[in-house]
C-alpha positions as CSV (number, residue, x, y, z in Angstrom):
1,X,179.7,172.1,21.8
2,X,182.6,174.6,23.6
3,X,183.5,172.0,25.7
4,X,183.6,169.4,23.2
5,X,186.1,172.0,21.2
6,X,188.3,172.6,24.2
7,X,189.1,168.3,24.5
8,X,189.7,168.1,21.1
9,X,192.2,171.3,21.3
10,X,193.5,169.7,24.1
11,X,194.2,166.2,22.7
12,X,196.0,167.4,19.9
13,X,198.1,169.8,22.0
14,X,198.6,166.7,24.0
15,X,199.6,164.5,21.0
16,X,201.9,167.2,19.4
17,X,203.8,167.2,23.3
18,X,204.1,163.4,23.2
19,X,205.1,163.1,19.6
20,X,208.2,165.2,20.4
21,X,210.6,162.3,21.3
22,X,214.5,163.2,21.9
23,X,216.0,160.0,19.8
24,X,219.7,160.2,21.1
25,X,220.9,158.3,18.2
26,X,219.5,160.5,15.6
27,X,221.6,163.7,17.2
28,X,224.3,165.0,14.9
29,X,227.7,166.4,16.3
30,X,229.7,166.4,12.9
31,X,229.6,166.4,9.2
32,X,226.0,168.2,9.3
33,X,223.9,167.9,6.2
34,X,223.4,171.9,6.0
35,X,220.4,171.1,3.5
36,X,218.4,169.8,6.0
37,X,219.3,172.6,8.7
38,X,217.4,175.2,6.0
39,X,214.1,175.8,6.7
40,X,211.7,177.5,9.2
41,X,213.2,177.6,13.1
42,X,211.6,179.4,16.0
43,X,213.8,180.6,19.0
44,X,213.1,178.4,22.0
45,X,215.7,179.8,24.6
46,X,219.4,181.4,25.0
47,X,222.2,181.7,27.6
48,X,224.8,184.1,28.0
49,X,227.5,184.6,29.7
50,X,226.7,188.1,29.5
51,X,223.1,188.8,30.0
52,X,222.7,192.2,28.7
53,X,223.7,191.0,25.5
54,X,220.5,188.8,25.2
55,X,218.0,190.7,27.7
56,X,215.8,193.4,26.4
57,X,217.3,195.6,24.1
58,X,220.5,193.2,23.9
59,X,222.5,193.3,21.0
60,X,222.4,189.3,20.7
61,X,218.5,189.1,21.7
62,X,217.1,187.6,18.2
63,X,214.2,185.6,17.6
64,X,215.5,183.4,14.0
65,X,212.2,182.9,12.0
66,X,214.8,181.1,9.2
67,X,218.1,179.3,8.0
68,X,218.9,179.2,4.9
69,X,222.0,176.9,3.5
70,X,223.8,179.0,0.6
71,X,225.2,177.6,-2.4
72,X,228.3,178.8,-1.1
73,X,228.1,176.8,1.8
74,X,227.6,180.0,4.1
75,X,224.1,180.2,6.3
76,X,221.8,183.1,5.9
77,X,220.0,183.7,9.5
78,X,216.6,185.6,9.1
79,X,215.5,187.2,12.5
80,X,213.3,189.4,14.2
81,X,214.5,191.7,16.8
82,X,213.5,194.9,18.4
83,X,215.1,198.3,17.8
84,X,213.9,201.2,19.9
85,X,210.6,199.6,20.8
86,X,209.8,198.3,17.3
87,X,210.1,194.8,15.8
88,X,212.3,194.6,12.9
89,X,213.5,192.2,10.1
90,X,217.0,191.0,10.0
91,X,218.7,188.9,7.5
92,X,222.8,188.4,8.6
93,X,225.0,185.9,6.4
94,X,227.3,183.9,8.3
95,X,230.5,183.0,6.0
96,X,231.9,179.4,6.0
97,X,235.0,178.5,7.0
98,X,237.3,175.7,6.5
99,X,235.5,173.3,9.3
100,X,232.1,171.8,8.8
101,X,229.5,173.4,11.0
102,X,231.7,176.4,11.7
103,X,231.0,179.8,10.6
104,X,232.1,183.5,11.1
105,X,230.6,187.0,10.7
106,X,231.4,190.3,11.5
107,X,229.1,191.8,14.0
108,X,230.1,194.2,17.5
109,X,233.4,192.3,17.1
110,X,234.6,189.1,15.8
111,X,231.8,186.1,15.7
112,X,232.4,182.5,15.5
113,X,229.2,180.5,15.2
114,X,229.0,177.0,15.5
115,X,226.3,174.1,15.4
116,X,227.2,172.2,18.2
117,X,224.3,169.5,17.9
118,X,221.0,168.6,16.1
119,X,218.2,166.2,15.2
120,X,217.0,168.2,12.0
121,X,213.6,167.2,13.0
122,X,213.1,168.9,16.0
123,X,216.1,170.8,17.4
124,X,219.5,172.5,16.8
125,X,222.0,174.3,19.2
126,X,224.0,176.9,18.1
127,X,227.1,178.5,20.1
128,X,228.5,181.9,19.3
129,X,232.0,183.4,20.4
130,X,232.1,187.3,20.3
131,X,235.1,189.0,20.7
132,X,234.6,192.9,21.4
133,X,236.8,195.3,22.5
134,X,239.2,192.2,24.3
135,X,236.1,190.8,25.9
136,X,234.4,187.7,25.3
137,X,230.8,186.6,25.4
138,X,229.6,183.5,25.0
139,X,226.0,182.8,23.6
140,X,224.1,179.5,23.0
141,X,220.9,179.5,21.6
142,X,218.3,176.7,21.0
143,X,216.1,176.8,18.0
144,X,212.9,174.5,17.4
145,X,210.8,173.7,14.0
146,X,207.7,174.2,16.2
147,X,207.3,177.4,18.6
148,X,207.6,175.3,22.0
149,X,209.5,171.9,22.7
150,X,209.1,169.4,25.6
151,X,210.8,169.7,28.7
152,X,213.4,167.0,27.3
153,X,214.8,169.7,24.9
154,X,214.7,172.2,27.4
155,X,216.7,169.9,29.9
156,X,219.4,168.9,27.1
157,X,220.0,172.6,26.7
158,X,220.4,173.5,30.4
159,X,223.4,170.4,30.3
160,X,224.9,171.8,27.4
161,X,225.1,175.6,29.0
162,X,226.5,174.2,32.1
163,X,229.5,172.4,30.0
164,X,230.3,176.0,29.0
165,X,230.1,177.3,32.3
166,X,226.5,179.1,32.1
167,X,224.3,178.2,35.1
168,X,220.1,178.8,35.4
169,X,221.2,182.4,35.8
170,X,222.5,182.6,32.5
171,X,219.4,181.1,30.4
172,X,216.3,182.6,29.2
173,X,213.5,180.8,27.6
174,X,211.8,182.3,24.7
175,X,208.0,182.1,24.6
176,X,205.4,182.2,21.6
177,X,202.8,184.4,22.5
178,X,200.5,186.1,19.7
179,X,202.5,185.6,16.5
180,X,205.6,187.1,18.2
181,X,208.5,185.9,20.5
182,X,208.9,187.2,23.8
183,X,211.6,186.4,27.1
184,X,211.0,185.2,30.4
185,X,213.9,185.2,32.8
């Protein structure tokens, strides 16, 4: 009985993993439908030109759980983050600019937030440029509609990071353990 249950769970897990097909013809790079962006998301991976900003206790290390397109065109991100050893919730609103998929927010300096690409169904990739005390930090974030994405999505994210000058040492993978996200180097 126990073995049958394990085999059933393994089969379901494999079915979910194989169901994640990256269809490059459905990837959107501009003219985003923000209503399709709204909803539940999970942090999958992050990369940064300044690893201390996304490392343990980093001010940009956040775990998204919801994105909402507001009536005025702005985006509301709901996050979990660690503050003094406790997991806290935070919601921030990024203000819409004149360009589709581009937003701004004042947090630890001036920030531009851009959607780089999405298929709406499985993944979305964001780029953040932070300017604080005349120092620029670049952060890329891969979010998924499910807690774990197949390796093809992670490989695609790695290639996008390379385009922004961020190598393997600049990328952390976030894993979903016990209902909470944890970072892995």
